[in-house]
BANU-870022 format. One record per residue (C-alpha): residue in three letters; x, y, z; residue number from 1. Coordinates in pm, 1 decimal, always signed. Layout:
% residues N
<node 'ALA', <X, Y, Z>, NUM>;
...
% end
This chain:
% residues 234
<node 'MET', <+5969.9, -3688.4, -486.5>, 1>;
<node 'PHE', <+6075.5, -3720.2, -827.2>, 2>;
<node 'ILE', <+6241.8, -4043.0, -1015.5>, 3>;
<node 'LEU', <+6534.4, -4069.6, -1274.7>, 4>;
<node 'GLU', <+6491.0, -4384.6, -1401.6>, 5>;
<node 'GLY', <+6694.7, -4600.5, -1762.1>, 6>;
<node 'THR', <+6879.6, -4885.3, -1837.9>, 7>;
<node 'ILE', <+7230.3, -4987.4, -1719.2>, 8>;
<node 'GLY', <+7470.3, -4754.9, -1902.1>, 9>;
<node 'ALA', <+7208.5, -4493.6, -1966.9>, 10>;
<node 'GLY', <+7439.8, -4238.6, -1747.2>, 11>;
<node 'LYS', <+7202.9, -4176.1, -1500.5>, 12>;
<node 'SER', <+7470.5, -4141.4, -1249.4>, 13>;
<node 'THR', <+7634.0, -3866.0, -1471.4>, 14>;
<node 'PHE', <+7296.0, -3666.9, -1542.0>, 15>;
<node 'LEU', <+7261.7, -3648.6, -1120.7>, 16>;
<node 'SER', <+7607.5, -3483.0, -1122.9>, 17>;
<node 'LEU', <+7524.3, -3261.8, -1425.3>, 18>;
<node 'LEU', <+7191.8, -3190.7, -1319.7>, 19>;
<node 'LYS', <+7352.6, -3094.2, -971.1>, 20>;
<node 'ARG', <+7559.3, -2868.6, -1160.8>, 21>;
<node 'TRP', <+7348.3, -2665.2, -1332.2>, 22>;
<node 'PHE', <+7062.5, -2630.7, -1066.8>, 23>;
<node 'PRO', <+7200.5, -2645.7, -731.7>, 24>;
<node 'PRO', <+6888.9, -2637.7, -565.8>, 25>;
<node 'VAL', <+6789.2, -3027.2, -645.3>, 26>;
<node 'THR', <+6885.5, -3246.6, -422.4>, 27>;
<node 'THR', <+7036.1, -3589.0, -606.1>, 28>;
<node 'LEU', <+7014.7, -3914.0, -457.8>, 29>;
<node 'GLN', <+7225.8, -4184.3, -651.4>, 30>;
<node 'GLU', <+7073.9, -4567.1, -655.1>, 31>;
<node 'PRO', <+7277.2, -4748.6, -335.3>, 32>;
<node 'VAL', <+7466.8, -4990.1, -490.0>, 33>;
<node 'GLN', <+7672.5, -5061.6, -263.4>, 34>;
<node 'ASN', <+7438.2, -5279.8, -58.1>, 35>;
<node 'TRP', <+7438.6, -5483.5, -310.0>, 36>;
<node 'GLY', <+7680.4, -5478.9, -573.3>, 37>;
<node 'ASN', <+8018.8, -5297.2, -570.5>, 38>;
<node 'ASP', <+8266.9, -5594.5, -648.5>, 39>;
<node 'LYS', <+8303.9, -5943.5, -783.3>, 40>;
<node 'GLU', <+8197.6, -6105.0, -459.9>, 41>;
<node 'SER', <+7871.4, -5883.8, -421.0>, 42>;
<node 'LEU', <+7507.8, -6016.2, -450.1>, 43>;
<node 'LEU', <+7530.9, -5876.3, -814.9>, 44>;
<node 'ALA', <+7842.2, -5981.8, -947.9>, 45>;
<node 'ARG', <+7684.5, -6342.2, -831.8>, 46>;
<node 'PHE', <+7308.2, -6244.5, -967.7>, 47>;
<node 'ILE', <+7490.8, -6178.8, -1295.3>, 48>;
<node 'GLN', <+7753.5, -6542.4, -1284.6>, 49>;
<node 'ASP', <+7401.1, -6753.3, -1199.4>, 50>;
<node 'PRO', <+7121.3, -6597.0, -1250.4>, 51>;
<node 'HIS', <+6919.2, -6900.0, -1178.6>, 52>;
<node 'ARG', <+7058.3, -6970.4, -820.5>, 53>;
<node 'TRP', <+7064.2, -6606.2, -732.9>, 54>;
<node 'ALA', <+6755.3, -6434.4, -877.5>, 55>;
<node 'TYR', <+6523.4, -6437.6, -576.2>, 56>;
<node 'ALA', <+6805.3, -6305.6, -354.1>, 57>;
<node 'MET', <+6912.3, -6065.7, -536.5>, 58>;
<node 'GLU', <+6503.4, -5951.1, -637.6>, 59>;
<node 'THR', <+6407.2, -5983.9, -286.3>, 60>;
<node 'TYR', <+6692.0, -5789.0, -129.1>, 61>;
<node 'THR', <+6674.1, -5535.3, -333.9>, 62>;
<node 'MET', <+6355.3, -5440.7, -305.1>, 63>;
<node 'ILE', <+6325.7, -5419.9, +55.6>, 64>;
<node 'CYS', <+6606.0, -5157.0, +34.6>, 65>;
<node 'ARG', <+6423.1, -4916.9, -235.6>, 66>;
<node 'VAL', <+6155.8, -4999.4, +23.5>, 67>;
<node 'LYS', <+6294.6, -4845.4, +369.9>, 68>;
<node 'ASP', <+6457.4, -4598.7, +97.2>, 69>;
<node 'HIS', <+6138.3, -4492.0, -33.0>, 70>;
<node 'ARG', <+5965.3, -4436.9, +257.5>, 71>;
<node 'GLN', <+6266.7, -4257.0, +432.9>, 72>;
<node 'TYR', <+6286.5, -3976.6, +110.3>, 73>;
<node 'GLN', <+5882.7, -3937.1, +81.6>, 74>;
<node 'ALA', <+5886.7, -3829.4, +433.2>, 75>;
<node 'LEU', <+6095.3, -3520.3, +312.9>, 76>;
<node 'PRO', <+5978.5, -3186.4, +223.9>, 77>;
<node 'ASP', <+6206.0, -3137.6, -24.3>, 78>;
<node 'PRO', <+5978.2, -3056.9, -336.9>, 79>;
<node 'TYR', <+6251.9, -3135.9, -603.0>, 80>;
<node 'LEU', <+6439.6, -3497.1, -462.4>, 81>;
<node 'LEU', <+6549.7, -3693.3, -728.4>, 82>;
<node 'LEU', <+6584.9, -4043.3, -658.5>, 83>;
<node 'GLU', <+6794.3, -4239.4, -902.0>, 84>;
<node 'ARG', <+6619.2, -4594.7, -961.7>, 85>;
<node 'SER', <+6323.1, -4670.9, -780.5>, 86>;
<node 'ILE', <+6104.7, -4971.5, -659.0>, 87>;
<node 'TYR', <+5874.4, -4913.7, -970.7>, 88>;
<node 'SER', <+6182.6, -4983.8, -1222.5>, 89>;
<node 'GLY', <+6327.4, -5243.8, -954.0>, 90>;
<node 'HIS', <+5971.3, -5451.8, -983.4>, 91>;
<node 'HIS', <+5845.3, -5393.3, -1361.8>, 92>;
<node 'VAL', <+6224.7, -5393.1, -1496.9>, 93>;
<node 'PHE', <+6435.0, -5616.1, -1306.4>, 94>;
<node 'ALA', <+6195.5, -5844.6, -1137.1>, 95>;
<node 'VAL', <+6014.2, -5889.4, -1431.9>, 96>;
<node 'ASN', <+6225.3, -5925.1, -1706.7>, 97>;
<node 'ASP', <+6416.2, -6222.9, -1438.9>, 98>;
<node 'TYR', <+6087.8, -6430.0, -1457.0>, 99>;
<node 'LYS', <+6046.4, -6385.2, -1793.4>, 100>;
<node 'GLN', <+6390.3, -6525.8, -1867.8>, 101>;
<node 'GLY', <+6334.8, -6832.5, -1591.2>, 102>;
<node 'PHE', <+6549.7, -6703.2, -1356.4>, 103>;
<node 'LEU', <+6288.9, -6681.1, -1126.1>, 104>;
<node 'THR', <+6074.4, -7047.3, -1058.5>, 105>;
<node 'HIS', <+5682.2, -6966.8, -1016.8>, 106>;
<node 'GLN', <+5681.5, -7027.7, -687.7>, 107>;
<node 'GLU', <+5926.8, -6810.5, -648.9>, 108>;
<node 'TRP', <+5792.8, -6539.7, -818.5>, 109>;
<node 'ASP', <+5445.1, -6589.0, -628.6>, 110>;
<node 'ALA', <+5653.0, -6535.5, -288.5>, 111>;
<node 'TYR', <+5830.5, -6238.5, -417.8>, 112>;
<node 'MET', <+5494.6, -6060.7, -534.3>, 113>;
<node 'THR', <+5280.8, -6139.1, -204.7>, 114>;
<node 'TYR', <+5578.0, -5929.6, -103.4>, 115>;
<node 'VAL', <+5527.0, -5680.2, -358.0>, 116>;
<node 'GLN', <+5147.6, -5649.5, -319.3>, 117>;
<node 'TYR', <+5157.2, -5537.3, +15.6>, 118>;
<node 'LEU', <+5480.5, -5363.3, +88.7>, 119>;
<node 'ILE', <+5479.0, -5078.3, -207.3>, 120>;
<node 'PRO', <+5113.7, -4978.8, -235.1>, 121>;
<node 'GLN', <+5080.4, -4957.8, +140.1>, 122>;
<node 'LEU', <+5374.9, -4778.9, +227.0>, 123>;
<node 'CYS', <+5511.4, -4586.2, -65.7>, 124>;
<node 'LYS', <+5343.2, -4286.9, -212.8>, 125>;
<node 'PRO', <+5384.8, -4268.4, -541.3>, 126>;
<node 'PRO', <+5641.2, -3988.8, -761.1>, 127>;
<node 'VAL', <+5558.5, -3670.1, -853.7>, 128>;
<node 'GLY', <+5715.8, -3775.3, -1170.8>, 129>;
<node 'PHE', <+5943.1, -3990.9, -1342.8>, 130>;
<node 'ILE', <+6271.8, -3866.1, -1576.5>, 131>;
<node 'TYR', <+6369.2, -4150.4, -1835.2>, 132>;
<node 'LEU', <+6702.3, -4118.1, -1975.4>, 133>;
<node 'ARG', <+6616.1, -4328.1, -2312.5>, 134>;
<node 'ALA', <+6924.6, -4446.1, -2431.3>, 135>;
<node 'GLU', <+6977.4, -4732.9, -2694.0>, 136>;
<node 'PRO', <+7123.7, -5109.1, -2591.6>, 137>;
<node 'GLU', <+7424.4, -5070.5, -2819.3>, 138>;
<node 'ILE', <+7578.8, -4776.1, -2685.5>, 139>;
<node 'ALA', <+7480.0, -4850.9, -2303.9>, 140>;
<node 'TYR', <+7682.3, -5164.3, -2401.8>, 141>;
<node 'GLN', <+7961.0, -4974.6, -2504.0>, 142>;
<node 'ARG', <+7963.9, -4743.6, -2214.3>, 143>;
<node 'ILE', <+7957.0, -4993.6, -1953.3>, 144>;
<node 'CYS', <+8247.0, -5175.8, -2127.2>, 145>;
<node 'LYS', <+8424.0, -4818.4, -2097.7>, 146>;
<node 'ARG', <+8381.8, -4806.5, -1751.1>, 147>;
<node 'SER', <+8494.6, -5077.9, -1701.5>, 148>;
<node 'ARG', <+8335.4, -5171.2, -1354.2>, 149>;
<node 'SER', <+8400.6, -5508.0, -1181.4>, 150>;
<node 'SER', <+8045.9, -5586.0, -1052.4>, 151>;
<node 'GLU', <+7929.9, -5553.4, -1401.6>, 152>;
<node 'SER', <+8199.9, -5705.9, -1652.0>, 153>;
<node 'GLY', <+7912.1, -6035.6, -1708.7>, 154>;
<node 'TYR', <+7656.2, -5837.7, -1873.2>, 155>;
<node 'LYS', <+7608.0, -5899.8, -2218.2>, 156>;
<node 'LEU', <+7448.0, -5690.3, -2508.8>, 157>;
<node 'GLU', <+7166.0, -5957.7, -2517.6>, 158>;
<node 'TYR', <+7119.0, -5858.6, -2100.4>, 159>;
<node 'LEU', <+7124.2, -5486.5, -2216.0>, 160>;
<node 'GLN', <+6840.2, -5505.1, -2489.6>, 161>;
<node 'GLN', <+6610.8, -5755.4, -2232.4>, 162>;
<node 'MET', <+6633.9, -5430.0, -2008.5>, 163>;
<node 'HIS', <+6547.4, -5130.3, -2277.3>, 164>;
<node 'GLU', <+6251.7, -5332.4, -2387.3>, 165>;
<node 'ARG', <+6129.4, -5325.3, -1995.6>, 166>;
<node 'HIS', <+6168.0, -4996.8, -1947.5>, 167>;
<node 'GLU', <+5984.2, -4925.6, -2280.8>, 168>;
<node 'GLU', <+5675.6, -5174.0, -2119.9>, 169>;
<node 'PHE', <+5702.9, -5003.7, -1833.6>, 170>;
<node 'LEU', <+5766.1, -4643.3, -1880.9>, 171>;
<node 'VAL', <+5628.4, -4541.1, -2217.7>, 172>;
<node 'GLN', <+5358.3, -4863.4, -2282.0>, 173>;
<node 'LYS', <+5309.6, -4875.2, -1962.7>, 174>;
<node 'LEU', <+5208.1, -5252.7, -1946.7>, 175>;
<node 'GLY', <+5150.1, -5409.6, -1660.4>, 176>;
<node 'VAL', <+5170.4, -5062.3, -1418.7>, 177>;
<node 'GLY', <+4971.1, -5044.9, -1155.3>, 178>;
<node 'ASP', <+4694.2, -4793.4, -1070.5>, 179>;
<node 'ASP', <+4881.5, -4598.0, -810.7>, 180>;
<node 'ILE', <+5143.2, -4512.2, -1076.6>, 181>;
<node 'LYS', <+4987.7, -4531.4, -1424.2>, 182>;
<node 'ASN', <+4897.2, -4138.7, -1458.6>, 183>;
<node 'VAL', <+5215.6, -4028.7, -1347.4>, 184>;
<node 'PRO', <+5425.3, -3811.7, -1576.6>, 185>;
<node 'VAL', <+5728.8, -3914.4, -1743.3>, 186>;
<node 'LEU', <+5993.7, -3716.6, -1903.3>, 187>;
<node 'ILE', <+6142.0, -3888.9, -2198.4>, 188>;
<node 'LEU', <+6475.8, -3766.9, -2265.1>, 189>;
<node 'ASP', <+6703.7, -3905.3, -2548.9>, 190>;
<node 'ALA', <+7084.7, -4020.7, -2429.3>, 191>;
<node 'ASN', <+7188.3, -4148.7, -2713.4>, 192>;
<node 'HIS', <+7469.9, -3854.1, -2742.1>, 193>;
<node 'GLU', <+7766.9, -3865.2, -2534.5>, 194>;
<node 'PHE', <+7635.8, -3538.9, -2291.6>, 195>;
<node 'GLU', <+7927.3, -3564.3, -2052.7>, 196>;
<node 'SER', <+8134.4, -3410.3, -2186.7>, 197>;
<node 'ASP', <+7928.3, -3193.5, -2416.3>, 198>;
<node 'ASP', <+7834.3, -2825.6, -2207.2>, 199>;
<node 'VAL', <+7545.5, -2742.5, -2484.1>, 200>;
<node 'LYS', <+7401.3, -3083.0, -2436.7>, 201>;
<node 'SER', <+7397.3, -3195.4, -2066.0>, 202>;
<node 'LYS', <+7261.4, -2862.1, -2033.4>, 203>;
<node 'GLN', <+7013.8, -2935.5, -2251.7>, 204>;
<node 'LEU', <+6827.4, -3224.9, -2127.3>, 205>;
<node 'CYS', <+6930.4, -3061.9, -1754.4>, 206>;
<node 'SER', <+6701.6, -2788.1, -1847.6>, 207>;
<node 'GLN', <+6394.3, -2988.5, -1968.2>, 208>;
<node 'ALA', <+6428.3, -3179.4, -1702.0>, 209>;
<node 'MET', <+6394.1, -2868.8, -1486.5>, 210>;
<node 'GLN', <+6103.4, -2753.2, -1667.8>, 211>;
<node 'PHE', <+5942.1, -3038.7, -1634.6>, 212>;
<node 'MET', <+5987.8, -3088.1, -1233.8>, 213>;
<node 'PHE', <+5892.5, -2695.2, -1183.3>, 214>;
<node 'GLU', <+5586.6, -2745.5, -1364.2>, 215>;
<node 'LEU', <+5472.1, -3055.4, -1156.5>, 216>;
<node 'VAL', <+5582.6, -2858.8, -900.2>, 217>;
<node 'ALA', <+5395.3, -2570.9, -950.3>, 218>;
<node 'HIS', <+5093.8, -2743.6, -966.1>, 219>;
<node 'ALA', <+5104.3, -2913.7, -650.5>, 220>;
<node 'PRO', <+4885.4, -2797.7, -385.7>, 221>;
<node 'SER', <+5101.6, -2859.5, -96.6>, 222>;
<node 'THR', <+5470.5, -2731.4, -247.8>, 223>;
<node 'LYS', <+5654.6, -2373.2, -293.4>, 224>;
<node 'PRO', <+5827.9, -2356.2, -655.4>, 225>;
<node 'ILE', <+6169.4, -2241.4, -688.7>, 226>;
<node 'THR', <+6172.7, -1884.5, -884.7>, 227>;
<node 'GLN', <+6305.4, -1753.4, -1152.1>, 228>;
<node 'ARG', <+6552.7, -1571.5, -964.4>, 229>;
<node 'ASP', <+6636.9, -1916.1, -766.3>, 230>;
<node 'HIS', <+6792.6, -2075.2, -1079.6>, 231>;
<node 'ALA', <+6912.0, -1788.9, -1238.0>, 232>;
<node 'THR', <+7272.4, -1991.8, -1317.7>, 233>;
<node 'CYS', <+7123.2, -2191.2, -1558.7>, 234>;
% end
């Protein structure tokens, strides 16, 4: 299993659809945001409007959902499974940021960490690799404004800047990252360019991701890499 990470507005869902286009054998799974954030009455929307009230509910619920999904997906035999977001960014990016911003009290953080420290190391196998779509906060904010999702209407540029910092700490600097994922390879892709309507750029990004996945799968003893003929359409 591979995991696609990136800040809000980096273009993760778009990238998954393009990767599927250029590389049909890959299995892509989008983040199940419908479970917590697809309208103005959702848990996500409530969190955006009043984070001090809803941060604990948001982080514990999404973490439990992600653990359940992770356990299901890690049991699948497909070596080219690419999952959008993860239990790891859920913790190291979103929950950590909530605590840093004071949205979670010390007691709530301790309770949340009790779940994290038991569930994730005990139940979840680390991914083969992370693919990080890196986009500057200003560009991500412009994309959020352009797509105008109702559940995202409350996002401010300041929050996107915080999200970018947390992603950098998690995937590049690896601050506070546990031993279970500290050595997991990370591919960083420049997502600042508007790649959705640019076939050259989108194919370039997808090719980098595919090569990254091919090489890691080829060195995994229990997986069979796809041959050049299998992805000749790329």
